[in-house]
C-alpha positions as semicolon CSV with decimal commas, in nm:
position;residue;x (nm);y (nm);z (nm)
1;X;0,744;3,731;0,720
2;X;0,680;3,363;0,647
3;X;0,339;3,221;0,714
4;X;0,319;3,012;1,034
5;X;0,234;2,642;1,001
6;X;-0,074;2,694;1,216
7;X;-0,215;2,954;0,974
8;X;-0,147;2,749;0,660
9;X;-0,434;2,557;0,500
10;X;-0,458;2,192;0,595
11;X;-0,504;1,901;0,356
12;X;-0,857;1,779;0,427
13;X;-0,963;1,441;0,291
14;X;-1,279;1,495;0,088
15;X;-1,328;1,144;-0,050
16;X;-1,188;0,792;-0,058
17;X;-1,230;0,510;-0,310
18;X;-1,090;0,167;-0,384
19;X;-1,066;-0,086;-0,664
20;X;-1,034;-0,460;-0,600
21;X;-1,012;-0,700;-0,896
22;X;-1,271;-0,973;-0,940
23;X;-1,062;-1,292;-0,923
24;X;-1,073;-1,423;-0,568
25;X;-0,790;-1,663;-0,484
26;X;-0,808;-1,863;-0,162
27;X;-0,526;-2,054;0,002
28;X;-0,639;-2,391;-0,129
29;X;-0,597;-2,264;-0,486
30;X;-0,235;-2,166;-0,418
31;X;-0,179;-2,513;-0,271
32;X;-0,243;-2,651;-0,622
33;X;0,080;-2,496;-0,754
34;X;0,320;-2,502;-0,457
35;X;0,394;-2,695;-0,143
36;X;0,169;-2,511;0,100
37;X;-0,159;-2,546;0,286
38;X;-0,437;-2,321;0,406
39;X;-0,326;-2,385;0,765
40;X;0,040;-2,295;0,688
41;X;-0,057;-1,962;0,529
42;X;-0,311;-1,863;0,795
43;X;-0,079;-1,948;1,083
44;X;0,210;-1,739;0,950
45;X;0,027;-1,444;0,794
46;X;-0,343;-1,451;0,882
47;X;-0,428;-1,435;0,511
48;X;-0,727;-1,632;0,384
49;X;-0,788;-1,482;0,038
50;X;-0,648;-1,226;-0,204
51;X;-0,762;-1,086;-0,539
52;X;-0,585;-1,100;-0,876
53;X;-0,630;-0,899;-1,195
54;X;-0,694;-1,048;-1,533
55;X;-0,383;-1,056;-1,757
56;X;-0,329;-0,716;-1,914
57;X;-0,485;-0,515;-1,630
58;X;-0,221;-0,278;-1,496
59;X;-0,155;-0,071;-1,186
60;X;-0,268;0,243;-1,369
61;X;-0,595;0,070;-1,463
62;X;-0,666;-0,012;-1,098
63;X;-0,544;0,329;-0,985
64;X;-0,770;0,514;-1,227
65;X;-1,073;0,310;-1,116
66;X;-0,999;0,383;-0,749
67;X;-0,947;0,749;-0,834
68;X;-1,288;0,770;-1,005
69;X;-1,449;0,624;-0,694
70;X;-1,265;0,869;-0,467
71;X;-1,361;1,166;-0,685
72;X;-1,725;1,058;-0,682
73;X;-1,711;1,019;-0,304
74;X;-1,558;1,364;-0,264
75;X;-1,828;1,548;-0,454
76;X;-1,556;1,753;-0,625
77;X;-1,543;1,803;-0,999
78;X;-1,249;1,609;-1,141
79;X;-1,138;1,920;-1,331
80;X;-1,063;2,087;-0,997
81;X;-0,775;1,844;-0,931
82;X;-0,451;2,033;-0,984
83;X;-0,196;1,773;-0,874
84;X;-0,165;1,391;-0,877
85;X;0,061;1,191;-0,647
86;X;0,092;0,819;-0,723
87;X;0,262;0,553;-0,511
88;X;0,337;0,216;-0,672
89;X;0,620;-0,036;-0,692
90;X;0,466;-0,205;-0,996
91;X;0,431;0,067;-1,264
92;X;0,292;-0,027;-1,603
93;X;0,631;0,044;-1,760
94;X;0,987;0,102;-1,642
95;X;0,905;0,458;-1,745
96;X;0,692;0,664;-1,744
97;X;0,545;0,616;-1,399
98;X;0,176;0,553;-1,342
99;X;0,082;0,912;-1,250
100;X;0,042;1,050;-1,601
101;X;-0,122;0,726;-1,716
102;X;-0,388;0,771;-1,447
103;X;-0,427;1,136;-1,550
104;X;-0,487;1,027;-1,910
105;X;-0,735;0,755;-1,811
106;X;-0,932;1,007;-1,604
107;X;-0,945;1,248;-1,896
108;X;-0,788;1,528;-1,695
109;X;-0,607;1,821;-1,850
110;X;-0,236;1,890;-1,820
111;X;-0,126;1,895;-1,457
112;X;0,171;1,783;-1,244
113;X;0,188;1,410;-1,172
114;X;0,441;1,291;-0,917
115;X;0,539;0,924;-0,887
116;X;0,693;0,805;-0,560
117;X;0,859;0,473;-0,473
118;X;0,866;0,374;-0,109
119;X;0,704;0,033;-0,156
120;X;0,488;-0,063;0,144
121;X;0,540;0,280;0,301
122;X;0,453;0,457;-0,023
123;X;0,108;0,578;0,076
124;X;0,232;0,721;0,406
125;X;0,499;0,913;0,217
126;X;0,228;1,020;-0,026
127;X;0,019;1,163;0,258
128;X;0,314;1,374;0,374
129;X;0,368;1,491;0,016
130;X;0,003;1,595;-0,015
131;X;0,032;1,781;0,316
132;X;0,339;1,971;0,191
133;X;0,182;2,056;-0,146
134;X;-0,131;2,200;0,009
135;X;0,028;2,377;0,305
136;X;0,279;2,545;0,071
137;X;0,008;2,664;-0,167
138;X;0,153;2,474;-0,462
139;X;-0,175;2,285;-0,499
140;X;-0,533;2,323;-0,378
141;X;-0,690;1,990;-0,473
142;X;-0,471;1,678;-0,481
143;X;-0,547;1,321;-0,587
144;X;-0,338;1,061;-0,402
145;X;-0,337;0,710;-0,549
146;X;-0,178;0,387;-0,428
147;X;-0,192;0,098;-0,676
148;X;-0,007;-0,230;-0,716
149;X;-0,040;-0,539;-0,935
150;X;0,176;-0,801;-0,768
151;X;0,069;-1,078;-1,002
152;X;0,300;-0,915;-1,258
153;X;0,593;-1,010;-1,031
154;X;0,487;-1,366;-0,952
155;X;0,759;-1,606;-1,076
156;X;0,520;-1,871;-1,208
157;X;0,469;-1,978;-1,566
158;X;0,158;-2,027;-1,785
159;X;0,109;-2,390;-1,682
160;X;0,093;-2,291;-1,315
161;X;-0,171;-2,024;-1,382
162;X;-0,389;-2,279;-1,562
163;X;-0,369;-2,521;-1,268
164;X;-0,420;-2,242;-1,013
165;X;-0,749;-2,142;-1,172
166;X;-0,859;-2,502;-1,223
167;X;-0,856;-2,481;-1,601
168;X;-0,605;-2,765;-1,603
169;X;-0,636;-3,052;-1,359
170;X;-0,270;-3,092;-1,264
171;X;-0,067;-3,193;-1,077
172;X;0,225;-2,985;-1,198
173;X;0,550;-3,157;-1,296
174;X;0,782;-3,193;-0,992
175;X;1,038;-2,943;-1,122
176;X;0,773;-2,670;-1,165
177;X;0,621;-2,743;-0,824
178;X;0,968;-2,719;-0,669
179;X;1,037;-2,384;-0,841
180;X;0,705;-2,237;-0,730
181;X;0,753;-2,365;-0,375
182;X;1,088;-2,188;-0,352
183;X;0,896;-1,858;-0,346
184;X;0,589;-1,961;-0,149
185;X;0,680;-1,738;0,149
186;X;0,636;-1,440;-0,086
187;X;0,369;-1,547;-0,334
188;X;0,110;-1,635;-0,069
189;X;0,129;-1,286;0,083
190;X;0,037;-1,057;-0,203
191;X;-0,272;-0,940;-0,384
192;X;-0,367;-0,672;-0,637
193;X;-0,566;-0,358;-0,551
194;X;-0,574;0,021;-0,554
195;X;-0,693;0,294;-0,321
196;X;-0,723;0,669;-0,364
197;X;-0,809;0,983;-0,170
198;X;-0,895;1,336;-0,276
199;X;-0,764;1,621;-0,061
200;X;-0,855;1,989;-0,068
201;X;-0,703;2,292;0,101
202;X;-0,902;2,355;0,418
203;X;-0,887;2,695;0,587
204;X;-1,147;2,647;0,861
205;X;-1,014;2,642;1,217
206;X;-1,180;2,312;1,314
207;X;-0,872;2,095;1,358
208;X;-0,950;1,870;1,062
209;X;-0,703;1,761;0,795
210;X;-0,351;1,617;0,795
211;X;-0,196;1,729;1,123
212;X;0,159;1,607;1,081
213;X;0,390;1,320;0,999
214;X;0,709;1,147;1,105
215;X;0,888;0,948;0,834
216;X;1,223;0,771;0,820
217;X;1,449;0,594;0,574
218;X;1,750;0,372;0,644
219;X;1,948;0,212;0,363
220;X;2,160;0,021;0,614
221;X;1,879;-0,234;0,642
222;X;1,796;-0,269;0,272
223;X;1,923;-0,628;0,259
224;X;1,631;-0,765;0,462
225;X;1,386;-0,686;0,180
226;X;1,508;-0,612;-0,172
227;X;1,538;-0,743;-0,528
228;X;1,900;-0,841;-0,605
229;X;1,862;-0,834;-0,984
230;X;1,674;-0,634;-1,248
231;X;1,836;-0,296;-1,185
232;X;2,113;-0,057;-1,285
233;X;2,357;-0,232;-1,052
234;X;2,358;-0,511;-1,310
235;X;2,463;-0,509;-1,675
236;X;2,247;-0,580;-1,855
237;X;1,953;-0,466;-1,643
238;X;1,800;-0,814;-1,665
239;X;1,902;-1,125;-1,854
240;X;1,815;-1,492;-1,879
241;X;2,065;-1,587;-1,609
242;X;1,899;-1,355;-1,354
243;X;1,555;-1,488;-1,439
244;X;1,671;-1,850;-1,423
245;X;1,830;-1,800;-1,080
246;X;1,532;-1,610;-0,938
247;X;1,732;-1,289;-0,883
248;X;1,444;-1,079;-1,018
249;X;1,230;-1,199;-0,725
250;X;1,242;-1,018;-0,388
251;X;1,460;-1,150;-0,107
252;X;1,297;-1,118;0,234
253;X;1,430;-1,194;0,580
254;X;1,089;-1,247;0,738
255;X;1,215;-1,260;1,097
256;X;1,399;-0,929;1,067
257;X;1,103;-0,761;0,894
258;X;0,877;-0,885;1,175
259;X;1,115;-0,766;1,446
260;X;1,155;-0,419;1,298
261;X;0,787;-0,372;1,213
262;X;0,658;-0,462;1,559
263;X;0,896;-0,214;1,723
264;X;0,923;0,073;1,476
265;X;0,556;0,106;1,382
266;X;0,441;0,154;1,744
267;X;0,736;0,383;1,818
268;X;0,677;0,614;1,520
269;X;0,300;0,622;1,586
270;X;0,360;0,743;1,940
271;X;0,620;0,988;1,811
272;X;0,382;1,159;1,567
273;X;0,117;1,182;1,838
274;X;0,361;1,337;2,083
275;X;0,486;1,577;1,816
276;X;0,130;1,706;1,785
277;X;0,061;1,725;2,157
278;X;-0,156;1,412;2,161
279;X;-0,148;1,066;2,318
280;X;-0,267;0,716;2,234
281;X;-0,579;0,791;2,439
282;X;-0,668;1,064;2,187
283;X;-0,636;0,825;1,892
284;X;-0,965;0,696;1,749
285;X;-0,825;0,464;1,481
286;X;-0,487;0,318;1,386
287;X;-0,456;0,201;1,025
288;X;-0,137;-0,003;0,979
289;X;0,015;-0,135;0,661
290;X;-0,132;-0,478;0,596
291;X;0,177;-0,694;0,551
292;X;0,112;-0,963;0,809
293;X;-0,171;-0,996;1,060
294;X;0,070;-1,130;1,323
295;X;0,283;-0,813;1,293
296;X;-0,019;-0,589;1,339
297;X;-0,149;-0,790;1,633
298;X;0,190;-0,762;1,804
299;X;0,209;-0,387;1,732
300;X;-0,142;-0,341;1,873
301;X;-0,046;-0,526;2,191
302;X;0,267;-0,313;2,227
303;X;0,050;0,002;2,221
304;X;-0,223;-0,155;2,436
305;X;-0,490;-0,044;2,189
306;X;-0,843;-0,184;2,207
307;X;-0,975;-0,378;1,909
308;X;-1,217;-0,100;1,817
309;X;-0,923;0,136;1,764
310;X;-0,756;-0,087;1,504
311;X;-0,874;-0,218;1,169
312;X;-0,716;-0,503;0,970
313;X;-0,828;-0,652;0,641
314;X;-0,521;-0,843;0,525
315;X;-0,728;-1,158;0,588
316;X;-0,933;-1,077;0,276
317;X;-0,689;-0,895;0,046
318;X;-0,335;-0,996;0,139
319;X;-0,057;-0,740;0,114
320;X;-0,147;-0,490;-0,160
321;X;0,155;-0,267;-0,081
322;X;0,071;0,094;-0,177
323;X;-0,302;0,022;-0,162
324;X;-0,319;-0,120;0,192
325;X;-0,361;0,206;0,385
326;X;-0,645;0,356;0,175
327;X;-0,813;0,017;0,132
328;X;-0,804;-0,049;0,506
329;X;-0,922;0,303;0,594
330;X;-1,206;0,282;0,342
331;X;-1,337;-0,037;0,501
332;X;-1,298;0,099;0,852
333;X;-1,495;0,409;0,756
334;X;-1,767;0,196;0,597
335;X;-1,795;0,007;0,928
336;X;-1,839;0,333;1,118
337;X;-1,494;0,336;1,279
338;X;-1,389;0,674;1,139
339;X;-1,677;0,925;1,155
340;X;-1,610;1,292;1,087
341;X;-1,378;1,439;1,348
342;X;-1,201;1,109;1,422
343;X;-0,826;1,115;1,482
344;X;-0,660;0,855;1,257
345;X;-0,296;0,746;1,235
346;X;-0,167;0,585;0,914
347;X;0,146;0,382;0,992
348;X;0,363;0,167;0,768
349;X;0,701;0,002;0,723
350;X;0,842;-0,125;0,397
351;X;1,150;-0,198;0,189
352;X;1,417;0,065;0,187
353;X;1,383;0,060;0,480
354;X;1,110;0,324;0,482
355;X;0,871;0,369;0,771
356;X;0,661;0,633;0,935
357;X;0,324;0,756;1,056
358;X;0,089;1,031;0,943
359;X;-0,177;1,182;1,167
360;X;-0,506;1,302;1,023
361;X;-0,834;1,425;1,162
362;X;-1,102;1,325;0,913
């Protein structure tokens, strides 16, 4: 007879850690290299600052640093980790993924390392994966990492970087300023960071751990957020013509993303609560993907949640894609918003489309 879900071990979060690079970039710095202003960026996204890595620092570097912090916070010996799950859309290389690179940087022995690619919903999918691995008995102690280095995707050249950081006075030549400004609606949104959590199989009947998840994917809406070039649909994968036309840079229909996010994130959050016999009144904290503060404010209003039940930090870090959920939860916990026993929902929507919500009692 198969084991019932209720009697299976739950995935209990034992520790959480983050890594944020040291270079702080405010909106006025971006205004040096494109036609934008602090007011324009704040009004549309709520973002005030973001953090960039030094050249040569990769997603795996950030991910390994966040993982070390999470392991230290967990109190678990790193050698007890028997599975790694890594979410990133900016791996160090086309292949391999970042999972084994993080394993090597941590000095761990041979173990499974699974790389997943759901962009801004990657960490939510990772939480469901961890839940499945532990409930099934495949793994006992799992490290989940979300890491992204968006500066590797920024379509700006060396001269722009020098002016951005104030090493060159500027102004940029008109043709470079025009090129950079073409992508301002994307460039101003993103930052670099990593977040990680350590989970362990939990057999105690205290209701703690990952309770359940509801996730969706819909390729019919992929055109609102995707990269038209640099892929197997093209031959060659990438060439000078694609780079010159900007086809290796994401295309985003901001209005459609906003419309879908402010409806689907609340809906799927309420769905996962209902699936587990709970309501919004039972929820202690909602952690949403940090893509746009205006999206999250609208989603909060739709659910009629009080401010103390929501945490946002996109104002400081921008959109860090796979890192937003652990980074936001870590800060909320540090501020006392998620004490032991709290019911937390992790909700996200990203390119694919992928979206969903995962419910966890910490």
